[in-house]
Backbone as CSV, one residue per row, in Angstrom:
resi,resn,N_x,N_y,N_z,CA_x,CA_y,CA_z,C_x,C_y,C_z
1,MET,0.844,-1.200,0.000,0.000,0.000,0.000,0.878,1.249,0.000
2,THR,0.397,2.309,-0.630,1.143,3.570,-0.668,0.434,4.606,0.188
3,MET,1.190,5.523,0.728,0.625,6.589,1.544,-0.108,7.576,0.652
4,PRO,-1.196,8.180,1.121,-1.859,9.234,0.348,-0.887,10.354,0.040
5,ALA,-1.173,11.079,-1.046,-0.256,12.127,-1.502,-0.030,13.185,-0.435
6,MET,-1.103,13.574,0.297,-0.954,14.617,1.311,-0.063,14.147,2.449
7,GLN,-0.147,12.849,2.811,0.701,12.321,3.872,2.151,12.249,3.430
8,VAL,2.378,11.884,2.177,3.740,11.842,1.648,4.342,13.245,1.673
9,ASP,3.523,14.242,1.231,3.999,15.620,1.214,4.342,16.088,2.624
10,ALA,3.473,15.783,3.588,3.725,16.196,4.965,4.972,15.536,5.520
11,ALA,5.185,14.272,5.173,6.358,13.555,5.676,7.648,14.123,5.104
12,ALA,7.564,14.701,3.889,8.760,15.234,3.239,9.072,16.660,3.670
13,ARG,8.140,17.292,4.371,8.387,18.664,4.800,9.468,18.703,5.878
14,PRO,10.321,19.719,5.840,11.298,19.879,6.931,10.562,20.142,8.242
15,PRO,11.046,19.633,9.352,10.394,19.889,10.633,10.574,21.336,11.060
16,ARG,9.713,21.770,11.967,9.871,23.121,12.509,11.147,23.162,13.333
17,ILE,11.969,24.160,13.087,13.273,24.252,13.733,13.195,25.285,14.852
18,GLY,13.238,24.792,16.088,13.166,25.681,17.231,14.306,26.682,17.266
19,LEU,15.489,26.254,16.813,16.652,27.145,16.807,16.425,28.335,15.889
20,LEU,15.733,28.112,14.764,15.438,29.203,13.835,14.421,30.159,14.459
21,ASP,13.407,29.609,15.113,12.435,30.450,15.811,13.119,31.274,16.908
22,MET,14.059,30.639,17.608,14.749,31.342,18.683,15.612,32.472,18.118
23,ALA,16.280,32.220,16.998,17.086,33.271,16.365,16.202,34.440,15.950
24,ARG,15.019,34.133,15.427,14.086,35.189,15.041,13.613,35.957,16.279
25,GLY,13.349,35.244,17.362,12.915,35.898,18.594,13.983,36.808,19.173
26,VAL,15.233,36.356,19.171,16.338,37.185,19.668,16.490,38.428,18.791
27,ALA,16.327,38.261,17.469,16.414,39.409,16.555,15.293,40.410,16.833
28,LEU,14.108,39.905,17.176,12.995,40.797,17.514,13.300,41.623,18.758
29,ILE,13.877,40.967,19.757,14.240,41.671,20.992,15.303,42.729,20.702
30,ALA,16.291,42.369,19.894,17.338,43.321,19.517,16.739,44.502,18.755
31,MET,15.804,44.207,17.859,15.151,45.268,17.090,14.408,46.229,18.012
32,ALA,13.691,45.670,18.997,12.947,46.506,19.933,13.892,47.395,20.738
33,SER,15.024,46.846,21.136,15.977,47.648,21.903,16.535,48.788,21.060
34,TYR,16.787,48.523,19.773,17.271,49.595,18.896,16.186,50.651,18.692
35,HIS,14.971,50.206,18.441,13.887,51.155,18.225,13.639,52.021,19.458
36,PHE,13.865,51.464,20.632,13.680,52.264,21.841,14.741,53.363,21.926
37,SER,15.949,53.068,21.440,16.974,54.117,21.411,16.553,55.221,20.444
38,TRP,15.919,54.834,19.334,15.400,55.826,18.381,14.299,56.655,19.039
39,ASP,13.420,55.999,19.793,12.343,56.706,20.481,12.892,57.687,21.514
40,MET,13.921,57.261,22.231,14.517,58.141,23.240,15.192,59.342,22.581
41,GLU,15.773,59.127,21.404,16.334,60.256,20.655,15.225,61.184,20.181
42,PHE,14.135,60.603,19.690,12.999,61.383,19.195,12.402,62.251,20.296
43,MET,12.378,61.728,21.522,11.821,62.481,22.652,12.818,63.462,23.248
44,GLY,14.083,63.405,22.795,15.067,64.374,23.239,15.993,63.923,24.345
45,TYR,15.939,62.642,24.714,16.817,62.143,25.782,18.209,61.814,25.254
46,LEU,18.311,61.486,23.984,19.605,61.232,23.359,19.879,62.310,22.322
47,ALA,21.140,62.587,22.083,21.518,63.612,21.109,21.024,63.233,19.720
48,PRO,20.578,64.208,18.920,20.112,63.928,17.558,21.167,63.192,16.741
49,GLY,20.739,62.182,16.016,21.653,61.395,15.194,22.277,60.222,15.910
50,THR,22.033,60.073,17.223,22.657,58.984,17.991,22.282,57.618,17.426
51,ALA,21.009,57.422,17.116,20.536,56.110,16.667,20.967,55.776,15.247
52,GLU,21.509,56.751,14.523,21.866,56.533,13.120,23.365,56.626,12.873
53,THR,24.136,56.675,13.945,25.593,56.759,13.799,26.269,55.811,14.784
54,GLY,27.586,55.621,14.595,28.376,54.831,15.541,27.941,53.382,15.645
55,TRP,28.077,52.829,16.848,27.792,51.408,17.042,26.310,51.100,16.896
56,LEU,25.426,52.070,17.156,24.000,51.816,16.980,23.638,51.636,15.502
57,LYS,24.334,52.338,14.633,24.117,52.156,13.198,24.529,50.740,12.776
58,ILE,25.673,50.284,13.282,26.131,48.913,12.988,25.157,47.897,13.569
59,TYR,24.689,48.151,14.790,23.727,47.285,15.467,22.454,47.136,14.632
60,ALA,21.935,48.263,14.132,20.708,48.237,13.331,20.898,47.434,12.047
61,ARG,22.034,47.611,11.415,22.287,46.886,10.161,22.465,45.389,10.403
62,ALA,23.063,45.043,11.534,23.218,43.628,11.871,21.862,42.982,12.107
63,ILE,20.958,43.710,12.754,19.612,43.193,13.005,18.866,42.979,11.688
64,ALA,18.903,43.977,10.798,18.219,43.860,9.513,18.806,42.719,8.678
65,THR,20.124,42.574,8.713,20.778,41.475,7.991,20.298,40.131,8.502
66,THR,20.221,39.994,9.826,19.758,38.742,10.427,18.323,38.435,10.013
67,PHE,17.452,39.425,10.088,16.054,39.223,9.718,15.921,38.742,8.277
68,LEU,16.598,39.415,7.362,16.445,39.078,5.947,17.066,37.730,5.610
69,PHE,18.147,37.376,6.302,18.723,36.043,6.130,17.710,34.980,6.568
70,ILE,17.073,35.207,7.716,16.084,34.256,8.225,14.874,34.171,7.301
71,VAL,14.466,35.308,6.714,13.346,35.295,5.767,13.672,34.388,4.587
72,GLY,14.900,34.483,4.069,15.308,33.618,2.963,15.297,32.155,3.350
73,VAL,15.819,31.846,4.531,15.831,30.462,5.017,14.411,29.943,5.174
74,SER,13.560,30.735,5.801,12.186,30.311,6.083,11.393,30.084,4.795
75,LEU,11.651,30.906,3.775,10.930,30.743,2.506,11.245,29.403,1.869
76,VAL,12.506,29.006,1.926,12.895,27.702,1.366,12.257,26.570,2.164
77,LEU,12.340,26.641,3.487,11.810,25.567,4.322,10.293,25.427,4.158
78,SER,9.593,26.561,4.056,8.137,26.496,3.918,7.700,26.055,2.527
79,SER,8.622,26.065,1.570,8.301,25.688,0.190,8.863,24.321,-0.187
80,THR,9.344,23.579,0.805,9.899,22.244,0.575,8.931,21.185,1.106
81,PRO,8.645,20.129,0.336,9.188,19.766,-0.983,8.504,20.468,-2.145
82,ALA,7.394,21.168,-1.889,6.690,21.888,-2.949,6.096,23.158,-2.353
83,ILE,5.881,24.140,-3.201,5.308,25.406,-2.749,3.837,25.194,-2.408
84,ARG,3.462,25.572,-1.214,2.057,25.490,-0.806,1.441,26.872,-1.027
85,TRP,0.850,27.040,-2.205,0.429,28.359,-2.647,-0.577,29.034,-1.736
86,PRO,-1.586,28.355,-1.203,-2.512,29.066,-0.292,-1.791,29.667,0.917
87,SER,-0.885,28.904,1.527,-0.136,29.414,2.686,0.793,30.550,2.270
88,PHE,1.411,30.398,1.099,2.327,31.437,0.617,1.594,32.758,0.424
89,TRP,0.449,32.722,-0.269,-0.274,33.967,-0.539,-0.853,34.566,0.733
90,LYS,-1.222,33.710,1.684,-1.718,34.216,2.965,-0.619,34.988,3.691
91,ARG,0.580,34.400,3.769,1.709,35.063,4.429,2.074,36.355,3.709
92,PHE,2.144,36.281,2.379,2.499,37.471,1.613,1.466,38.574,1.821
93,GLY,0.188,38.225,1.794,-0.867,39.212,1.974,-0.789,39.905,3.322
94,MET,-0.472,39.146,4.369,-0.354,39.729,5.705,0.815,40.708,5.771
95,ILE,1.939,40.334,5.178,3.116,41.205,5.200,2.869,42.463,4.376
96,ALA,2.289,42.298,3.185,2.020,43.447,2.316,1.012,44.397,2.966
97,ALA,-0.019,43.845,3.607,-1.018,44.682,4.268,-0.397,45.445,5.439
98,ALA,0.465,44.771,6.190,1.134,45.431,7.315,2.049,46.548,6.814
99,ALA,2.769,46.301,5.707,3.645,47.324,5.137,2.841,48.537,4.685
100,ALA,1.699,48.289,4.041,0.847,49.392,3.590,0.311,50.183,4.774
101,ALA,-0.076,49.468,5.836,-0.600,50.148,7.028,0.459,51.046,7.663
102,ILE,1.702,50.574,7.692,2.788,51.376,8.260,3.033,52.620,7.408
103,SER,2.993,52.472,6.097,3.181,53.640,5.214,2.089,54.683,5.450
104,ILE,0.846,54.224,5.549,-0.270,55.151,5.747,-0.158,55.844,7.103
105,ALA,0.121,55.056,8.145,0.198,55.621,9.496,1.333,56.633,9.625
106,THR,2.509,56.307,9.077,3.639,57.230,9.189,3.478,58.433,8.276
107,ARG,2.769,58.267,7.164,2.510,59.413,6.274,1.666,60.449,6.998
108,ILE,0.754,59.982,7.848,-0.100,60.884,8.618,0.662,61.458,9.814
109,ALA,1.392,60.593,10.537,2.028,61.003,11.795,3.318,61.782,11.592
110,MET,4.105,61.411,10.578,5.399,62.068,10.347,5.643,62.215,8.845
111,PRO,4.950,63.159,8.209,5.011,63.291,6.744,6.398,63.575,6.190
112,ASP,7.297,64.183,6.981,8.630,64.500,6.475,9.555,63.282,6.419
113,GLY,9.206,62.231,7.154,10.079,61.052,7.156,9.294,59.760,7.113
114,TRP,8.152,59.791,6.420,7.278,58.619,6.415,7.956,57.426,5.725
115,ILE,7.526,56.249,6.111,8.176,55.011,5.652,7.549,54.569,4.328
116,TYR,8.232,54.858,3.248,7.730,54.469,1.934,8.290,53.124,1.472
117,PHE,9.412,52.698,2.060,9.940,51.364,1.737,10.834,50.920,2.889
118,GLY,10.204,50.345,3.910,10.923,49.876,5.080,11.167,48.384,5.035
119,ILE,11.433,47.799,6.187,11.798,46.389,6.252,10.664,45.484,5.778
120,LEU,9.415,45.793,6.132,8.301,44.940,5.700,8.059,45.053,4.197
121,HIS,8.212,46.265,3.645,8.079,46.421,2.187,9.136,45.589,1.472
122,CYS,10.358,45.643,2.009,11.459,44.894,1.408,11.197,43.393,1.483
123,ILE,10.718,42.921,2.638,10.424,41.499,2.795,9.332,41.058,1.823
124,ALA,8.302,41.893,1.658,7.207,41.543,0.751,7.702,41.379,-0.688
125,VAL,8.494,42.343,-1.164,8.993,42.267,-2.546,9.984,41.111,-2.708
126,LEU,10.877,40.935,-1.740,11.844,39.846,-1.829,11.170,38.484,-1.765
127,THR,10.048,38.392,-1.059,9.303,37.137,-1.017,8.801,36.767,-2.412
128,LEU,8.300,37.753,-3.153,7.845,37.489,-4.522,9.011,37.104,-5.427
129,ILE,10.133,37.779,-5.248,11.313,37.452,-6.055,11.846,36.078,-5.670
130,GLY,11.915,35.818,-4.374,12.482,34.565,-3.895,11.709,33.348,-4.330
131,ILE,10.374,33.439,-4.383,9.574,32.272,-4.759,9.850,31.858,-6.201
132,VAL,10.276,32.825,-7.019,10.676,32.495,-8.400,11.988,31.736,-8.397
133,PHE,12.946,32.168,-7.589,14.255,31.535,-7.563,14.212,30.142,-6.932
134,ILE,13.261,29.905,-6.067,13.136,28.568,-5.475,12.863,27.521,-6.546
135,ARG,12.205,27.934,-7.615,11.867,27.004,-8.695,12.976,26.910,-9.744
136,LEU,14.034,27.691,-9.561,15.168,27.640,-10.483,16.287,26.780,-9.905
137,PRO,17.256,26.379,-10.710,18.387,25.597,-10.182,19.137,26.371,-9.101
138,LEU,19.665,25.634,-8.138,20.403,26.246,-7.028,21.561,27.097,-7.536
139,ALA,22.197,26.672,-8.608,23.343,27.405,-9.148,22.969,28.850,-9.497
140,VAL,21.760,29.058,-9.987,21.316,30.402,-10.355,21.232,31.278,-9.106
141,THR,20.662,30.742,-8.025,20.554,31.487,-6.767,21.930,31.822,-6.215
142,LEU,22.855,30.872,-6.280,24.211,31.104,-5.789,24.910,32.200,-6.588
143,VAL,24.727,32.204,-7.885,25.348,33.232,-8.738,24.803,34.610,-8.378
144,VAL,23.496,34.711,-8.186,22.891,35.997,-7.830,23.388,36.462,-6.461
145,ALA,23.466,35.532,-5.506,23.954,35.887,-4.169,25.381,36.420,-4.234
146,LEU,26.238,35.772,-5.006,27.623,36.215,-5.138,27.710,37.545,-5.880
147,ALA,26.856,37.729,-6.891,26.846,38.985,-7.645,26.421,40.149,-6.745
148,LEU,25.417,39.916,-5.901,24.971,40.945,-4.972,26.057,41.281,-3.961
149,LEU,26.752,40.251,-3.481,27.846,40.482,-2.539,28.953,41.298,-3.206
150,GLY,29.269,40.960,-4.443,30.285,41.713,-5.177,29.878,43.155,-5.389
151,ALA,28.595,43.388,-5.704,28.105,44.751,-5.890,28.173,45.534,-4.586
152,TRP,27.874,44.848,-3.464,27.956,45.515,-2.157,29.394,45.929,-1.852
153,ILE,30.350,45.082,-2.166,31.761,45.398,-1.935,32.181,46.598,-2.789
154,ILE,31.764,46.606,-4.047,32.090,47.733,-4.937,31.462,49.019,-4.418
155,ASP,30.206,48.925,-3.971,29.493,50.109,-3.510,30.127,50.709,-2.262
156,ASN,30.687,49.853,-1.404,31.247,50.326,-0.147,32.736,50.635,-0.210
157,PHE,33.445,49.928,-1.067,34.905,50.086,-1.092,35.452,50.518,-2.448
158,GLY,34.594,50.597,-3.456,35.034,51.032,-4.774,34.899,52.526,-4.947
159,PRO,35.006,53.024,-6.166,34.855,54.462,-6.430,33.497,54.955,-5.956
160,PRO,33.429,56.074,-5.248,32.152,56.589,-4.733,31.128,56.818,-5.838
161,GLY,29.901,56.351,-5.590,28.805,56.594,-6.521,28.838,55.792,-7.788
162,LEU,29.714,54.790,-7.889,29.842,54.035,-9.137,28.539,53.337,-9.510
163,LEU,27.825,52.807,-8.514,26.598,52.062,-8.792,25.336,52.896,-8.565
164,ARG,25.499,54.184,-8.282,24.351,55.003,-7.905,24.147,56.170,-8.869
165,SER,22.901,56.640,-8.902,22.574,57.762,-9.781,21.431,58.563,-9.165
166,SER,21.454,59.863,-9.365,20.376,60.720,-8.875,19.053,60.419,-9.575
167,PHE,19.115,59.694,-10.690,17.898,59.288,-11.412,16.973,58.485,-10.507
168,PHE,17.561,57.757,-9.544,16.785,56.884,-8.656,16.411,57.553,-7.335
169,ASP,16.630,58.863,-7.192,16.441,59.521,-5.899,14.989,59.623,-5.454
170,SER,14.034,59.691,-6.377,12.638,59.861,-5.984,12.124,58.604,-5.285
171,ARG,11.080,58.769,-4.475,10.512,57.635,-3.740,10.028,56.529,-4.674
172,TYR,9.651,56.901,-5.897,9.130,55.915,-6.829,10.206,54.949,-7.332
173,LEU,11.476,55.352,-7.205,12.570,54.502,-7.674,13.587,54.186,-6.586
174,ALA,13.563,54.950,-5.483,14.569,54.760,-4.432,14.506,53.372,-3.807
175,TRP,13.335,52.698,-3.878,13.188,51.358,-3.299,14.121,50.345,-3.963
176,ILE,14.579,50.641,-5.164,15.493,49.721,-5.853,16.839,49.687,-5.130
177,GLY,17.282,50.839,-4.606,18.520,50.881,-3.839,19.697,51.493,-4.554
178,LEU,19.481,52.119,-5.693,20.580,52.709,-6.464,20.562,54.234,-6.413
179,ALA,19.795,54.809,-5.493,19.695,56.269,-5.382,20.990,56.867,-4.851
180,ALA,21.334,58.031,-5.352,22.508,58.747,-4.843,22.182,59.437,-3.525
181,MET,20.998,60.018,-3.419,20.548,60.684,-2.201,19.034,60.479,-2.080
182,PRO,18.601,59.339,-1.561,17.165,59.042,-1.486,16.439,59.998,-0.563
183,GLU,15.158,60.180,-0.811,14.360,61.037,0.047,14.274,60.431,1.442
184,ARG,14.231,61.292,2.443,14.330,60.868,3.837,13.183,59.942,4.231
185,SER,13.521,58.942,5.044,12.524,58.022,5.592,13.038,57.515,6.930
186,ASN,12.135,57.300,7.872,12.536,56.799,9.188,12.860,55.312,9.174
187,ASP,12.579,54.637,8.081,12.979,53.233,7.918,13.124,52.981,6.432
188,TYR,14.356,52.963,5.962,14.643,52.831,4.530,15.462,51.571,4.306
189,VAL,14.821,50.552,3.710,15.479,49.267,3.482,15.252,48.868,2.024
190,PRO,16.015,49.444,1.085,15.811,49.155,-0.335,16.299,47.761,-0.725
191,LEU,15.924,47.335,-1.914,16.298,45.986,-2.368,17.814,45.810,-2.409
192,PHE,18.512,46.823,-2.894,19.970,46.775,-2.837,20.444,47.729,-1.752
193,PRO,21.243,47.255,-0.832,21.951,45.969,-0.817,21.262,44.874,-0.008
194,TRP,20.006,45.114,0.443,19.400,44.207,1.417,18.913,42.894,0.830
195,ALA,18.908,42.768,-0.497,18.634,41.455,-1.087,19.801,40.492,-0.854
196,THR,20.968,41.031,-0.507,22.157,40.183,-0.322,21.986,39.168,0.801
197,PRO,21.635,39.570,2.045,21.424,38.559,3.082,20.239,37.647,2.787
198,PHE,19.222,38.168,2.101,18.081,37.336,1.735,18.510,36.206,0.802
199,PHE,19.272,36.528,-0.234,19.728,35.496,-1.165,20.751,34.569,-0.507
200,ALA,21.494,35.090,0.464,22.388,34.220,1.230,21.572,33.191,2.004
201,GLY,20.447,33.630,2.584,19.558,32.714,3.291,18.937,31.698,2.362
202,LEU,18.499,32.145,1.183,17.960,31.210,0.185,18.990,30.141,-0.165
203,SER,20.214,30.578,-0.416,21.271,29.651,-0.823,21.603,28.670,0.298
204,PHE,21.767,29.191,1.512,22.111,28.344,2.660,21.035,27.283,2.894
205,ALA,19.763,27.710,2.903,18.679,26.773,3.175,18.529,25.747,2.052
206,SER,18.727,26.181,0.817,18.609,25.249,-0.312,19.665,24.153,-0.235
207,ILE,20.851,24.519,0.211,21.907,23.518,0.409,21.587,22.660,1.625
208,ALA,21.068,23.284,2.682,20.799,22.570,3.929,19.771,21.461,3.749
209,VAL,18.709,21.727,2.981,17.666,20.712,2.829,18.181,19.508,2.042
210,ARG,19.251,19.680,1.299,19.848,18.570,0.567,20.736,17.706,1.463
211,THR,21.058,18.214,2.643,21.957,17.489,3.554,21.249,17.036,4.833
212,ARG,19.926,17.243,4.895,19.111,16.874,6.067,19.537,17.635,7.326
213,LEU,20.152,18.789,7.129,20.520,19.624,8.269,19.299,20.089,9.072
214,PRO,18.153,20.424,8.423,16.984,20.833,9.207,16.557,19.791,10.237
215,GLN,16.603,18.521,9.851,16.204,17.465,10.783,17.145,17.415,11.987
216,ARG,18.420,17.628,11.744,19.381,17.577,12.851,19.216,18.790,13.770
217,LEU,18.939,19.946,13.185,18.739,21.143,13.998,17.439,21.055,14.804
218,ALA,16.399,20.471,14.192,15.119,20.329,14.896,15.253,19.436,16.114
219,ALA,16.197,18.492,16.062,16.380,17.554,17.174,16.990,18.215,18.408
220,LEU,17.458,19.454,18.278,18.057,20.137,19.426,17.026,20.498,20.488
221,GLY,15.753,20.548,20.090,14.683,20.755,21.058,14.668,22.090,21.756
222,THR,14.876,23.191,21.002,14.879,24.527,21.607,13.560,25.262,21.370
223,GLY,12.579,24.587,20.784,11.326,25.243,20.420,10.488,25.707,21.585
224,SER,10.714,25.165,22.781,9.902,25.549,23.936,10.461,26.774,24.668
225,TRP,11.655,27.211,24.324,12.242,28.384,24.975,11.430,29.620,24.595
226,TRP,11.338,30.599,25.508,10.456,31.748,25.267,10.866,32.597,24.070
227,PRO,12.175,32.767,23.761,12.479,33.513,22.528,11.958,32.796,21.280
228,ALA,11.953,31.456,21.312,11.433,30.702,20.171,9.931,30.898,20.037
229,ARG,9.227,30.924,21.155,7.779,31.160,21.107,7.490,32.564,20.579
230,LEU,8.304,33.522,20.991,8.156,34.882,20.476,8.422,34.923,18.975
231,GLY,9.434,34.189,18.529,9.804,34.180,17.120,8.731,33.629,16.210
232,ARG,7.791,32.852,16.758,6.713,32.304,15.943,5.593,33.328,15.707
233,HIS,5.707,34.491,16.324,4.680,35.537,16.163,5.365,36.865,15.805
234,SER,6.301,36.796,14.894,7.147,37.949,14.597,6.368,39.133,14.032
235,LEU,5.404,38.897,13.141,4.690,40.012,12.518,3.842,40.757,13.547
236,VAL,3.167,40.029,14.416,2.355,40.664,15.458,3.246,41.506,16.374
237,PHE,4.374,40.926,16.777,5.299,41.653,17.646,5.792,42.912,16.955
238,TYR,6.134,42.814,15.672,6.653,43.963,14.939,5.639,45.100,14.915
239,LEU,4.373,44.769,14.723,3.350,45.797,14.582,3.015,46.495,15.899
240,ILE,3.117,45.771,17.015,2.677,46.372,18.279,3.818,46.941,19.117
241,HIS,5.056,46.512,18.854,6.128,46.899,19.780,6.428,48.396,19.750
242,GLN,6.419,48.991,18.563,6.804,50.403,18.478,5.774,51.336,19.113
243,PRO,4.465,51.156,18.882,3.504,51.996,19.617,3.653,51.884,21.132
244,VAL,3.948,50.673,21.619,4.138,50.490,23.061,5.378,51.238,23.536
245,LEU,6.481,51.132,22.785,7.717,51.791,23.183,7.597,53.315,23.126
246,ILE,6.914,53.806,22.103,6.712,55.259,22.002,5.870,55.757,23.175
247,ALA,4.864,54.981,23.548,4.026,55.361,24.686,4.852,55.414,25.972
248,ILE,5.775,54.461,26.124,6.636,54.453,27.311,7.545,55.683,27.311
249,ALA,8.157,55.974,26.155,9.046,57.132,26.064,8.280,58.431,26.296
250,TYR,7.073,58.506,25.775,6.267,59.710,25.967,5.864,59.869,27.440
251,GLY,5.474,58.754,28.060,5.132,58.807,29.483,6.303,59.252,30.334
252,LEU,7.497,58.772,29.975,8.700,59.181,30.695,8.948,60.678,30.543
253,SER,8.680,61.201,29.336,8.916,62.633,29.096,7.998,63.507,29.943
254,LEU,6.842,62.989,30.305,5.923,63.748,31.158,6.405,63.772,32.599
255,LEU,7.070,62.673,33.006,7.561,62.596,34.379,8.917,63.272,34.543
256,VAL,9.800,63.026,33.583,11.156,63.589,33.631,11.441,64.238,32.274
257,PRO,11.115,65.500,32.097,11.312,66.163,30.798,12.759,66.076,30.333
258,PRO,12.973,65.846,29.034,14.338,65.755,28.506,15.023,67.111,28.512
259,PRO,16.355,67.134,28.492,17.090,68.408,28.461,16.886,69.123,27.128
260,THR,16.986,70.442,27.172,16.831,71.244,25.960,18.076,71.120,25.085
261,GLN,17.867,70.870,23.800,18.969,70.698,22.858,19.276,72.016,22.145
262,ASP,20.552,72.259,21.876,20.957,73.426,21.108,20.515,73.247,19.652
263,PRO,19.772,74.206,19.065,19.253,74.046,17.693,20.348,73.776,16.655
264,ALA,21.483,74.478,16.766,22.568,74.287,15.794,23.165,72.894,15.906
265,GLU,23.393,72.453,17.145,23.946,71.111,17.354,22.970,70.053,16.871
266,THR,21.695,70.276,17.146,20.671,69.340,16.687,20.672,69.221,15.173
267,TYR,20.738,70.365,14.496,20.730,70.344,13.033,21.946,69.614,12.478
268,LEU,23.132,69.918,13.017,24.353,69.307,12.504,24.328,67.785,12.659
269,ARG,23.863,67.304,13.793,23.816,65.859,14.013,22.828,65.197,13.051
270,GLN,21.662,65.804,12.902,20.661,65.230,12.006,21.131,65.266,10.558
271,CYS,21.714,66.399,10.163,22.209,66.537,8.792,23.307,65.523,8.493
272,ASN,24.271,65.413,9.410,25.380,64.480,9.194,24.927,63.022,9.183
273,SER,24.022,62.674,10.102,23.572,61.283,10.176,22.826,60.874,8.914
274,THR,22.095,61.824,8.310,21.387,61.530,7.062,22.348,61.496,5.886
275,CYS,23.264,62.431,5.847,24.176,62.571,4.712,25.160,61.414,4.598
276,VAL,25.726,60.973,5.739,26.782,59.960,5.681,26.273,58.601,5.257
277,MET,24.956,58.437,5.179,24.416,57.174,4.677,24.824,56.951,3.228
278,GLN,25.026,58.052,2.474,25.334,57.919,1.060,26.611,58.625,0.636
279,GLN,27.136,59.545,1.457,28.300,60.322,1.067,29.425,60.167,2.079
280,GLY,30.599,60.641,1.723,31.739,60.577,2.618,31.580,61.512,3.803
281,GLU,32.228,61.172,4.916,32.063,61.941,6.151,32.598,63.360,5.997
282,ALA,33.745,63.531,5.330,34.334,64.866,5.168,33.434,65.762,4.331
283,LEU,32.894,65.214,3.247,32.004,65.994,2.383,30.750,66.401,3.159
284,CYS,30.212,65.480,3.958,28.994,65.771,4.715,29.241,66.839,5.773
285,ARG,30.398,66.791,6.415,30.707,67.787,7.434,30.749,69.192,6.817
286,SER,31.370,69.297,5.652,31.448,70.579,4.958,30.067,71.052,4.507
287,PHE,29.290,70.130,3.945,27.959,70.466,3.448,27.046,70.929,4.582
288,CYS,27.065,70.210,5.697,26.166,70.532,6.806,26.544,71.844,7.481
289,GLN,27.844,72.110,7.621,28.277,73.389,8.187,27.846,74.547,7.287
290,CYS,27.965,74.332,5.997,27.588,75.367,5.035,26.088,75.648,5.102
291,THR,25.268,74.624,5.063,23.817,74.825,5.101,23.376,75.427,6.430
292,LEU,24.027,75.020,7.523,23.687,75.595,8.825,23.930,77.107,8.817
293,ALA,25.088,77.511,8.324,25.412,78.937,8.299,24.403,79.720,7.454
294,LYS,24.023,79.195,6.317,23.083,79.887,5.446,21.676,79.902,6.036
295,LEU,21.281,78.810,6.700,19.968,78.778,7.352,19.897,79.808,8.472
296,GLN,20.966,79.897,9.257,20.997,80.876,10.349,21.002,82.305,9.808
297,ALA,21.742,82.541,8.730,21.822,83.887,8.150,20.470,84.357,7.633
298,GLN,19.650,83.406,7.154,18.339,83.757,6.608,17.209,83.520,7.608
299,ASN,17.576,83.222,8.883,16.583,82.976,9.932,15.606,81.855,9.555
300,LEU,16.155,80.809,8.979,15.323,79.679,8.546,15.497,78.443,9.422
301,LEU,16.494,78.455,10.312,16.804,77.245,11.069,15.656,76.833,11.996
302,ILE,15.172,77.741,12.795,14.114,77.421,13.759,12.818,77.019,13.040
303,PRO,12.362,77.781,12.027,11.163,77.334,11.288,11.345,75.964,10.646
304,LEU,12.559,75.671,10.164,12.826,74.368,9.549,12.682,73.254,10.578
305,GLN,13.236,73.447,11.751,13.165,72.426,12.788,11.765,72.286,13.361
306,ALA,10.954,73.324,13.227,9.568,73.262,13.687,8.634,72.724,12.606
307,ASN,9.226,72.235,11.487,8.453,71.678,10.366,7.495,72.702,9.753
308,GLU,7.889,73.967,9.808,7.085,75.016,9.197,7.500,75.282,7.760
309,ILE,8.553,74.601,7.312,9.069,74.774,5.955,9.089,73.423,5.255
310,ASP,8.569,73.375,4.041,8.630,72.175,3.215,9.947,72.210,2.448
311,VAL,10.906,71.402,2.871,12.248,71.467,2.285,12.249,71.079,0.811
312,GLN,11.250,70.324,0.376,11.213,69.902,-1.015,10.679,70.992,-1.937
313,LYS,9.941,71.952,-1.364,9.294,72.955,-2.201,9.797,74.371,-1.960
314,ASP,10.393,74.618,-0.808,10.855,75.965,-0.485,12.075,76.334,-1.327
315,GLU,11.949,77.367,-2.151,13.027,77.751,-3.070,14.261,78.225,-2.323
316,ARG,14.091,78.875,-1.165,15.236,79.352,-0.389,16.100,78.183,0.078
317,VAL,15.443,77.135,0.579,16.176,75.961,1.051,16.825,75.240,-0.118
318,GLN,16.097,75.098,-1.213,16.650,74.413,-2.380,17.876,75.146,-2.925
319,THR,17.823,76.483,-2.904,18.946,77.280,-3.406,20.185,77.096,-2.536
320,LEU,20.014,77.151,-1.237,21.181,77.017,-0.355,21.740,75.588,-0.367
321,VAL,20.868,74.604,-0.554,21.335,73.223,-0.660,22.185,73.050,-1.911
322,THR,21.718,73.651,-3.036,22.472,73.581,-4.290,23.823,74.274,-4.147
323,GLU,23.839,75.451,-3.529,25.080,76.209,-3.361,26.067,75.445,-2.473
324,CYS,25.560,74.885,-1.371,26.450,74.164,-0.440,26.944,72.844,-1.032
325,SER,26.116,72.197,-1.857,26.542,70.961,-2.518,27.716,71.245,-3.443
326,ALA,27.613,72.351,-4.194,28.700,72.735,-5.103,29.973,73.078,-4.329
327,GLU,29.827,73.778,-3.198,31.001,74.152,-2.398,31.647,72.920,-1.763
328,ALA,30.824,71.967,-1.304,31.354,70.787,-0.638,32.140,69.894,-1.580
329,GLU,31.709,69.869,-2.835,32.380,69.026,-3.823,33.686,69.669,-4.303
């Protein structure tokens, strides 16, 4: 007698790996701790730019890398031995809906830095791309992963701006990841270079299922640990953690008001933290000092920080940005 097709399919599926759930749970906790530092900066307890520079910047990138690697691994495991399309579309729909909700909410709450392509947007698009590669030979996925890694090395250590162009700066194209100076966002995770850890996860998991590594990892029995239980509800945690943390930071500000920040120092930190994401530190220092001086000379600094000026439309700001860009170069 032969087993029914559904039983055969279930028997061939990789087991749930508690270690993977635990890694996802630890990444969620790390993400929450980073976001709380951002909230404390937003409320004025930390100096402007703290969460986007130094070791916190490295910390944030390590967290995002871990998440996207796990997404790639999980996509392969959930699609082995065959893609279960109803489950796939359900997961994709939940992620896409959550990403859209975050864009709408941040567009209303913080229009100057709303999230037009954050981590959930990136995961949603990479999920669609990844499901295509799962059906292709492993060699193709490995080549793409290596090509992305090579492009990342060139972008970071090669000639400045070699892979980037101002053509991609608008929000409609910045999600690709080739923008020279993308429009500001409080969570910007474009396809490049963030597809790199995702494709690394796809490649690793595709090799792993050929060696029965999932079965050996599942035997470790870590699924009952609380970080693993948390990791099984990652999307829910992601959606609720930030409102809770902001509420805590806001409540703290009512009890212990943050110290008053110097407007010039605040501007320089914010300007530099945004600029160095795409440009050299020396160029950014020159550019930010120049714009600060011109903003102060025209009495525009305080209105700018109070969000009374639309930097994208105000001709005075656009003129001084153009002048300072030319001087910095």
